[in-house]
N, C-alpha and C positions, 0 to 999 in steps of 0.2 A: 354593768351587770346589776347593780343595786340602785339604779337611778329611778327614772319616771315610772317604770313598770314594776318596781319592787312591791310585791303583794303584801308585805308585812306592815305597810303604812297604816298608822292608826293604833298599832300596838305600842306598848311602852318601850322606851329606848333600850332597856335591858333585854327585852324579848327580841327586839329587832337585832340587837348585837349578837345574841345567842344564835338566832337563825342565820344571820350573816356569817358567823364563825363556822357553823356547820357547812354552809355552802363553800366557803373559802377553803376549809380544811380538806373536804372531799374533792374539790376542784384541783387543789394543789396535789393531792394524792393521785388523781388521774394523770396529771402531767408527769409526776415522778415515775409512776408505773409504766407510762408510755416510754419514757426515757430508758427504763430498765429493759423493757422488751426490745427496744431498738439498740440495746447494748451501750447506751451512753452513761449509765450509772449503775451498772450491774455490780453486785458484790464481787470481791476478789475470789477467784477460783470457781470451778464448776459447781453448780447446785444440783441436788437430786432432781429428777424429772418432776416429781410431785410438787416440789417447792417452786420450781420454775413455772409450772402450770398454775399454781396458786397466785404467784405474783402477776402473771399474765392475766388471770381472771379479774384482778382488781382494776384493770383498764375498763372493764364493763361495770363492775360492782360499785366503784366509787361514784360514777355519775348517777347510778340508780339511787344513791342516797341524796346527792346534791339537788337534782332536778325536782323531785317531789317536794322537798323542803322549800325550795325557791318558790314553788307555786302555792304554798301555804295551804295545801289540802290536808285535812285531818288524816285521810288515808295515807298521804305522803309522809306525814309525821310518824305514823305507825310503821309503815314500810321502811321509810328512810331512817328516821332517828332511833327507832327501837329495834326492829328486826335486823335490817342490814347493818346499821352502825354497830350494834352489839356484836353481830357475827363478823362483820368485816374488820372492825378495829381490833376486836379480841383475837381473831385469827391472824390478823396482820401482826399484832404484837407477839403472838406465839411463834409465827413463822420467822419473824425477825430475830426473836430470841434464839430459835434453833440455828439460824444462819450465823448469828453473832457469837453464840457461846459454844455450840456443838461443832459447827463446821470451821469456825475461825479459831485457830490455835493461839492467837495473840493474847498475851497475858496483860495487856494494857487497854486503856479506854480507846475505842475506835469509833469512827463515824457511825458504823452500823449499830454499835451498842448505845450510842447517844440517841440515834433514831428510834431504836427499840424502846427506850425509856420514854421518849416523847410520844410515841404512838400509844403506849400504855396510859400515860397521863391523859391524853386526848380521849381515850375510850372511857375512862372514869368520868372525866369532865362532861362529856357528851351525855352520858347516862343521867347525870344530875340535872341537866336542863330539859330533859324529855317531858316531865310533867308540865313545865311552864309552856313549852311549845305546843303541847297537846291542848291546854286550856285556851290558847290564843289562835289555834289553827281553825280553819273553817269547816265545821261539820255541817250536817243538814240543819238549815234554819238558823245558823249562828253567825253568818257573815255580817261583819260590822258591829257586832254586839260585844259588850264586855263579858269576860268569862264568868262562869258561875263557880263559886267556891274559892 
């Protein structure tokens, strides 16, 4: 996936790592949500229809973040890393919190609660790398140039 065709080549190692992390996290999210839709990792107990529909929508939304960032397009960074990631990860964290704390009566740490915490940390971490990805993404006339500022 990140071999010969990796479009972030030429960017500093930290920038490549951040872009790669975005792609891996949302690729993993796609697989997890496909598994949930297929009933292979669904939360215990029935979920409200709106919550099930949201988790199912992540099967489409997660790749809409990963693919544009993989292509190193500035529009992809805006769409993927800013708009969708903020919306997808924040909403995913809130939906997981609802499922883990409102619907799950367990008074102990559960896999769902750990997952909700991880998604929340990822949302914050991703938003911190957006400015760097923006500077190194390819906008009009900037392909192969060092970022300004």
